[in-house]
ChimeraX commands (.cxc) that place a marker at each C-alpha (Angstrom):
marker #1 position -161.52,10.27,63.18 radius 0.5
marker #1 position -160.05,8.86,66.42 radius 0.5
marker #1 position -159.56,11.03,69.48 radius 0.5
marker #1 position -156.06,12.36,70.04 radius 0.5
marker #1 position -154.04,10.32,72.51 radius 0.5
marker #1 position -153.64,11.95,75.93 radius 0.5
marker #1 position -150.07,12.42,77.02 radius 0.5
marker #1 position -149.27,10.82,80.35 radius 0.5
marker #1 position -146.18,10.02,82.39 radius 0.5
marker #1 position -145.79,9.60,86.17 radius 0.5
marker #1 position -145.77,13.07,87.69 radius 0.5
marker #1 position -147.50,14.74,84.74 radius 0.5
marker #1 position -149.47,17.84,85.76 radius 0.5
marker #1 position -152.72,18.86,84.07 radius 0.5
marker #1 position -155.34,21.55,83.92 radius 0.5
marker #1 position -158.55,19.50,83.78 radius 0.5
marker #1 position -161.85,21.13,82.87 radius 0.5
marker #1 position -165.31,19.76,82.20 radius 0.5
marker #1 position -168.70,21.27,81.51 radius 0.5
marker #1 position -172.25,20.09,82.06 radius 0.5
marker #1 position -174.08,18.59,79.09 radius 0.5
marker #1 position -175.65,21.38,77.02 radius 0.5
marker #1 position -173.94,23.74,79.48 radius 0.5
marker #1 position -176.49,22.67,82.07 radius 0.5
marker #1 position -176.02,22.58,85.82 radius 0.5
marker #1 position -174.09,19.61,87.16 radius 0.5
marker #1 position -174.01,20.93,90.72 radius 0.5
marker #1 position -177.35,22.13,92.08 radius 0.5
marker #1 position -176.70,22.52,95.81 radius 0.5
marker #1 position -174.17,21.82,98.56 radius 0.5
marker #1 position -175.00,18.12,98.49 radius 0.5
marker #1 position -173.74,17.81,94.89 radius 0.5
marker #1 position -170.52,19.74,95.54 radius 0.5
marker #1 position -169.81,17.65,98.64 radius 0.5
marker #1 position -170.54,14.42,96.79 radius 0.5
marker #1 position -168.12,15.35,93.99 radius 0.5
marker #1 position -165.38,16.01,96.54 radius 0.5
marker #1 position -166.21,12.78,98.37 radius 0.5
marker #1 position -165.93,10.81,95.11 radius 0.5
marker #1 position -162.69,12.63,94.33 radius 0.5
marker #1 position -161.20,11.39,97.61 radius 0.5
marker #1 position -162.41,7.85,96.95 radius 0.5
marker #1 position -160.85,7.89,93.48 radius 0.5
marker #1 position -157.62,9.27,94.96 radius 0.5
marker #1 position -157.44,6.30,97.34 radius 0.5
marker #1 position -157.43,3.96,94.32 radius 0.5
marker #1 position -155.40,6.14,91.94 radius 0.5
marker #1 position -153.12,8.46,93.93 radius 0.5
marker #1 position -152.72,12.01,92.65 radius 0.5
marker #1 position -152.06,15.47,94.02 radius 0.5
marker #1 position -154.74,18.12,93.65 radius 0.5
marker #1 position -153.04,21.53,93.64 radius 0.5
marker #1 position -156.16,23.65,93.19 radius 0.5
marker #1 position -159.79,23.40,92.18 radius 0.5
marker #1 position -162.90,25.40,91.51 radius 0.5
marker #1 position -166.29,23.77,91.09 radius 0.5
marker #1 position -169.02,25.97,89.64 radius 0.5
marker #1 position -172.63,25.07,88.95 radius 0.5
marker #1 position -172.11,24.08,85.30 radius 0.5
marker #1 position -168.39,23.40,85.01 radius 0.5
marker #1 position -165.24,22.66,86.97 radius 0.5
marker #1 position -161.48,23.13,86.92 radius 0.5
marker #1 position -158.83,20.95,88.57 radius 0.5
marker #1 position -155.05,21.32,88.71 radius 0.5
marker #1 position -153.93,17.69,89.07 radius 0.5
marker #1 position -150.53,16.01,89.27 radius 0.5
marker #1 position -150.59,12.28,88.62 radius 0.5
marker #1 position -148.51,9.68,90.43 radius 0.5
marker #1 position -148.88,6.12,89.16 radius 0.5
marker #1 position -152.20,6.18,87.27 radius 0.5
marker #1 position -152.85,7.87,83.93 radius 0.5
marker #1 position -155.03,10.97,83.99 radius 0.5
marker #1 position -157.54,9.14,81.77 radius 0.5
marker #1 position -158.11,6.53,84.47 radius 0.5
marker #1 position -158.47,9.12,87.23 radius 0.5
marker #1 position -160.95,11.39,85.45 radius 0.5
marker #1 position -162.94,8.53,83.91 radius 0.5
marker #1 position -163.44,7.00,87.36 radius 0.5
marker #1 position -164.25,10.37,88.97 radius 0.5
marker #1 position -166.70,11.60,86.34 radius 0.5
marker #1 position -168.43,8.29,85.66 radius 0.5
marker #1 position -169.07,7.81,89.38 radius 0.5
marker #1 position -170.34,11.38,89.73 radius 0.5
marker #1 position -172.60,10.92,86.66 radius 0.5
marker #1 position -174.13,7.79,88.23 radius 0.5
marker #1 position -174.75,9.70,91.47 radius 0.5
marker #1 position -176.24,12.71,89.65 radius 0.5
marker #1 position -178.51,10.65,87.39 radius 0.5
marker #1 position -179.78,8.60,90.32 radius 0.5
marker #1 position -180.40,11.68,92.43 radius 0.5
marker #1 position -182.45,13.38,89.72 radius 0.5
marker #1 position -183.95,10.19,88.24 radius 0.5
marker #1 position -182.59,10.81,84.78 radius 0.5
marker #1 position -180.54,9.04,82.14 radius 0.5
marker #1 position -177.84,10.11,79.76 radius 0.5
marker #1 position -174.75,12.23,79.77 radius 0.5
marker #1 position -174.05,14.55,82.67 radius 0.5
marker #1 position -170.85,15.98,81.23 radius 0.5
marker #1 position -170.65,17.59,77.80 radius 0.5
marker #1 position -168.36,15.44,75.72 radius 0.5
marker #1 position -164.88,14.51,76.75 radius 0.5
marker #1 position -163.22,16.45,79.55 radius 0.5
marker #1 position -160.50,18.86,78.51 radius 0.5
marker #1 position -156.92,18.56,79.64 radius 0.5
marker #1 position -153.77,20.56,79.10 radius 0.5
marker #1 position -150.36,19.28,80.15 radius 0.5
marker #1 position -148.49,21.81,82.30 radius 0.5
marker #1 position -144.74,21.81,81.84 radius 0.5
marker #1 position -143.56,25.19,83.12 radius 0.5
marker #1 position -143.74,27.19,86.33 radius 0.5
marker #1 position -145.37,30.12,84.54 radius 0.5
marker #1 position -148.10,27.91,83.11 radius 0.5
marker #1 position -148.62,26.10,86.43 radius 0.5
marker #1 position -149.07,29.38,88.31 radius 0.5
marker #1 position -151.16,30.90,85.53 radius 0.5
marker #1 position -153.55,27.95,85.65 radius 0.5
marker #1 position -153.75,28.15,89.44 radius 0.5
marker #1 position -154.65,31.83,89.20 radius 0.5
marker #1 position -157.14,31.17,86.39 radius 0.5
marker #1 position -158.86,28.41,88.36 radius 0.5
marker #1 position -159.15,30.51,91.49 radius 0.5
marker #1 position -160.34,33.62,89.63 radius 0.5
marker #1 position -163.21,31.77,87.90 radius 0.5
marker #1 position -166.01,32.85,90.29 radius 0.5
marker #1 position -164.81,36.47,90.14 radius 0.5
marker #1 position -164.58,36.48,86.33 radius 0.5
marker #1 position -168.09,34.98,86.19 radius 0.5
marker #1 position -169.37,37.81,88.44 radius 0.5
marker #1 position -170.49,35.30,91.07 radius 0.5
marker #1 position -168.57,37.01,93.89 radius 0.5
marker #1 position -166.88,40.33,94.53 radius 0.5
marker #1 position -164.18,38.76,96.73 radius 0.5
marker #1 position -162.54,35.49,95.70 radius 0.5
marker #1 position -162.44,34.24,99.29 radius 0.5
marker #1 position -166.26,34.32,99.41 radius 0.5
marker #1 position -166.64,31.41,96.99 radius 0.5
marker #1 position -166.98,28.18,99.01 radius 0.5
marker #1 position -166.31,25.56,96.30 radius 0.5
marker #1 position -162.75,26.54,95.51 radius 0.5
marker #1 position -159.41,25.91,97.15 radius 0.5
marker #1 position -158.64,29.64,97.12 radius 0.5
marker #1 position -159.56,30.52,100.71 radius 0.5
marker #1 position -157.34,27.75,102.07 radius 0.5
marker #1 position -154.44,29.24,100.11 radius 0.5
marker #1 position -154.80,32.81,101.31 radius 0.5
marker #1 position -155.75,32.01,104.90 radius 0.5
marker #1 position -153.11,29.27,105.09 radius 0.5
marker #1 position -155.70,26.81,106.40 radius 0.5
marker #1 position -155.97,23.08,105.83 radius 0.5
marker #1 position -158.15,21.93,102.96 radius 0.5
marker #1 position -158.18,18.10,102.90 radius 0.5
marker #1 position -158.51,18.05,99.11 radius 0.5
marker #1 position -155.49,20.13,98.09 radius 0.5
marker #1 position -151.78,20.23,98.68 radius 0.5
marker #1 position -150.49,23.81,98.32 radius 0.5
marker #1 position -146.81,22.94,98.89 radius 0.5
marker #1 position -145.73,23.07,95.24 radius 0.5
marker #1 position -147.58,26.32,94.61 radius 0.5
marker #1 position -146.25,27.92,97.79 radius 0.5
marker #1 position -142.70,26.88,96.86 radius 0.5
marker #1 position -142.69,29.50,94.09 radius 0.5
marker #1 position -143.41,32.42,96.44 radius 0.5
marker #1 position -141.47,34.37,99.05 radius 0.5
marker #1 position -142.65,34.50,102.67 radius 0.5
marker #1 position -145.33,35.05,103.72 radius 0.5
marker #1 position -146.35,32.69,100.93 radius 0.5
marker #1 position -150.11,32.83,101.53 radius 0.5
marker #1 position -150.09,36.64,101.29 radius 0.5
marker #1 position -147.86,36.61,98.20 radius 0.5
marker #1 position -150.16,34.08,96.57 radius 0.5
marker #1 position -153.18,36.29,97.35 radius 0.5
marker #1 position -151.50,39.27,95.68 radius 0.5
marker #1 position -150.61,37.12,92.69 radius 0.5
marker #1 position -154.08,35.54,92.31 radius 0.5
marker #1 position -155.96,38.80,92.73 radius 0.5
marker #1 position -153.79,40.66,90.24 radius 0.5
marker #1 position -154.62,40.70,86.57 radius 0.5
marker #1 position -152.59,38.16,84.57 radius 0.5
marker #1 position -150.71,40.93,82.74 radius 0.5
marker #1 position -149.32,42.36,85.98 radius 0.5
marker #1 position -145.94,41.46,87.44 radius 0.5
marker #1 position -145.63,37.92,88.75 radius 0.5
marker #1 position -144.54,37.71,92.41 radius 0.5
marker #1 position -142.98,34.26,92.46 radius 0.5
marker #1 position -139.43,33.13,92.82 radius 0.5
marker #1 position -138.15,30.92,89.99 radius 0.5
marker #1 position -136.12,27.94,91.17 radius 0.5
marker link #1:1,2 radius 0.2
marker link #1:2,3 radius 0.2
marker link #1:3,4 radius 0.2
marker link #1:4,5 radius 0.2
marker link #1:5,6 radius 0.2
marker link #1:6,7 radius 0.2
marker link #1:7,8 radius 0.2
marker link #1:8,9 radius 0.2
marker link #1:9,10 radius 0.2
marker link #1:10,11 radius 0.2
marker link #1:11,12 radius 0.2
marker link #1:12,13 radius 0.2
marker link #1:13,14 radius 0.2
marker link #1:14,15 radius 0.2
marker link #1:15,16 radius 0.2
marker link #1:16,17 radius 0.2
marker link #1:17,18 radius 0.2
marker link #1:18,19 radius 0.2
marker link #1:19,20 radius 0.2
marker link #1:20,21 radius 0.2
marker link #1:21,22 radius 0.2
marker link #1:22,23 radius 0.2
marker link #1:23,24 radius 0.2
marker link #1:24,25 radius 0.2
marker link #1:25,26 radius 0.2
marker link #1:26,27 radius 0.2
marker link #1:27,28 radius 0.2
marker link #1:28,29 radius 0.2
marker link #1:29,30 radius 0.2
marker link #1:30,31 radius 0.2
marker link #1:31,32 radius 0.2
marker link #1:32,33 radius 0.2
marker link #1:33,34 radius 0.2
marker link #1:34,35 radius 0.2
marker link #1:35,36 radius 0.2
marker link #1:36,37 radius 0.2
marker link #1:37,38 radius 0.2
marker link #1:38,39 radius 0.2
marker link #1:39,40 radius 0.2
marker link #1:40,41 radius 0.2
marker link #1:41,42 radius 0.2
marker link #1:42,43 radius 0.2
marker link #1:43,44 radius 0.2
marker link #1:44,45 radius 0.2
marker link #1:45,46 radius 0.2
marker link #1:46,47 radius 0.2
marker link #1:47,48 radius 0.2
marker link #1:48,49 radius 0.2
marker link #1:49,50 radius 0.2
marker link #1:50,51 radius 0.2
marker link #1:51,52 radius 0.2
marker link #1:52,53 radius 0.2
marker link #1:53,54 radius 0.2
marker link #1:54,55 radius 0.2
marker link #1:55,56 radius 0.2
marker link #1:56,57 radius 0.2
marker link #1:57,58 radius 0.2
marker link #1:58,59 radius 0.2
marker link #1:59,60 radius 0.2
marker link #1:60,61 radius 0.2
marker link #1:61,62 radius 0.2
marker link #1:62,63 radius 0.2
marker link #1:63,64 radius 0.2
marker link #1:64,65 radius 0.2
marker link #1:65,66 radius 0.2
marker link #1:66,67 radius 0.2
marker link #1:67,68 radius 0.2
marker link #1:68,69 radius 0.2
marker link #1:69,70 radius 0.2
marker link #1:70,71 radius 0.2
marker link #1:71,72 radius 0.2
marker link #1:72,73 radius 0.2
marker link #1:73,74 radius 0.2
marker link #1:74,75 radius 0.2
marker link #1:75,76 radius 0.2
marker link #1:76,77 radius 0.2
marker link #1:77,78 radius 0.2
marker link #1:78,79 radius 0.2
marker link #1:79,80 radius 0.2
marker link #1:80,81 radius 0.2
marker link #1:81,82 radius 0.2
marker link #1:82,83 radius 0.2
marker link #1:83,84 radius 0.2
marker link #1:84,85 radius 0.2
marker link #1:85,86 radius 0.2
marker link #1:86,87 radius 0.2
marker link #1:87,88 radius 0.2
marker link #1:88,89 radius 0.2
marker link #1:89,90 radius 0.2
marker link #1:90,91 radius 0.2
marker link #1:91,92 radius 0.2
marker link #1:92,93 radius 0.2
marker link #1:93,94 radius 0.2
marker link #1:94,95 radius 0.2
marker link #1:95,96 radius 0.2
marker link #1:96,97 radius 0.2
marker link #1:97,98 radius 0.2
marker link #1:98,99 radius 0.2
marker link #1:99,100 radius 0.2
marker link #1:100,101 radius 0.2
marker link #1:101,102 radius 0.2
marker link #1:102,103 radius 0.2
marker link #1:103,104 radius 0.2
marker link #1:104,105 radius 0.2
marker link #1:105,106 radius 0.2
marker link #1:106,107 radius 0.2
marker link #1:107,108 radius 0.2
marker link #1:108,109 radius 0.2
marker link #1:109,110 radius 0.2
marker link #1:110,111 radius 0.2
marker link #1:111,112 radius 0.2
marker link #1:112,113 radius 0.2
marker link #1:113,114 radius 0.2
marker link #1:114,115 radius 0.2
marker link #1:115,116 radius 0.2
marker link #1:116,117 radius 0.2
marker link #1:117,118 radius 0.2
marker link #1:118,119 radius 0.2
marker link #1:119,120 radius 0.2
marker link #1:120,121 radius 0.2
marker link #1:121,122 radius 0.2
marker link #1:122,123 radius 0.2
marker link #1:123,124 radius 0.2
marker link #1:124,125 radius 0.2
marker link #1:125,126 radius 0.2
marker link #1:126,127 radius 0.2
marker link #1:127,128 radius 0.2
marker link #1:128,129 radius 0.2
marker link #1:129,130 radius 0.2
marker link #1:130,131 radius 0.2
marker link #1:131,132 radius 0.2
marker link #1:132,133 radius 0.2
marker link #1:133,134 radius 0.2
marker link #1:134,135 radius 0.2
marker link #1:135,136 radius 0.2
marker link #1:136,137 radius 0.2
marker link #1:137,138 radius 0.2
marker link #1:138,139 radius 0.2
marker link #1:139,140 radius 0.2
marker link #1:140,141 radius 0.2
marker link #1:141,142 radius 0.2
marker link #1:142,143 radius 0.2
marker link #1:143,144 radius 0.2
marker link #1:144,145 radius 0.2
marker link #1:145,146 radius 0.2
marker link #1:146,147 radius 0.2
marker link #1:147,148 radius 0.2
marker link #1:148,149 radius 0.2
marker link #1:149,150 radius 0.2
marker link #1:150,151 radius 0.2
marker link #1:151,152 radius 0.2
marker link #1:152,153 radius 0.2
marker link #1:153,154 radius 0.2
marker link #1:154,155 radius 0.2
marker link #1:155,156 radius 0.2
marker link #1:156,157 radius 0.2
marker link #1:157,158 radius 0.2
marker link #1:158,159 radius 0.2
marker link #1:159,160 radius 0.2
marker link #1:160,161 radius 0.2
marker link #1:161,162 radius 0.2
marker link #1:162,163 radius 0.2
marker link #1:163,164 radius 0.2
marker link #1:164,165 radius 0.2
marker link #1:165,166 radius 0.2
marker link #1:166,167 radius 0.2
marker link #1:167,168 radius 0.2
marker link #1:168,169 radius 0.2
marker link #1:169,170 radius 0.2
marker link #1:170,171 radius 0.2
marker link #1:171,172 radius 0.2
marker link #1:172,173 radius 0.2
marker link #1:173,174 radius 0.2
marker link #1:174,175 radius 0.2
marker link #1:175,176 radius 0.2
marker link #1:176,177 radius 0.2
marker link #1:177,178 radius 0.2
marker link #1:178,179 radius 0.2
marker link #1:179,180 radius 0.2
marker link #1:180,181 radius 0.2
marker link #1:181,182 radius 0.2
marker link #1:182,183 radius 0.2
marker link #1:183,184 radius 0.2
marker link #1:184,185 radius 0.2
marker link #1:185,186 radius 0.2
marker link #1:186,187 radius 0.2
view
């Protein structure tokens, strides 16, 4: 049976997620995380996109991506195939690095966009890797709540849904449980 066709149109926004083959580690140390982000920037120079948020864990990752002129398939194929080549060379191994095809969900509402952003940023907390979300270094979360520059993400769209001070309102939103009241301003 053929794979389902991925929906794409210029400006489409996606929750992208991928896991290591056999749920194994795909990021072993800082060098791997940095290399993934370096490849991401290289891919972005060829296929422009906006990264709204990310969280990279040792055996899986989440990205909130908005495309521009290239289909999401092209972006992620380039990103993950280049990372797989790097990883296999580094560890002198062959075969798949990622488990199957990456997952993607099209995001077409503000609620879903913000819910995915919160979900991505809460990943290390939900996995009991940290007690404070800002402690996790391989996520865009700390740049959001401290209102600092992260060269990989553009928080403008996310911030546009919150009242001032947006970074504090986003922190309250992200650290609250999903069932609690949402503190964003619909446009």
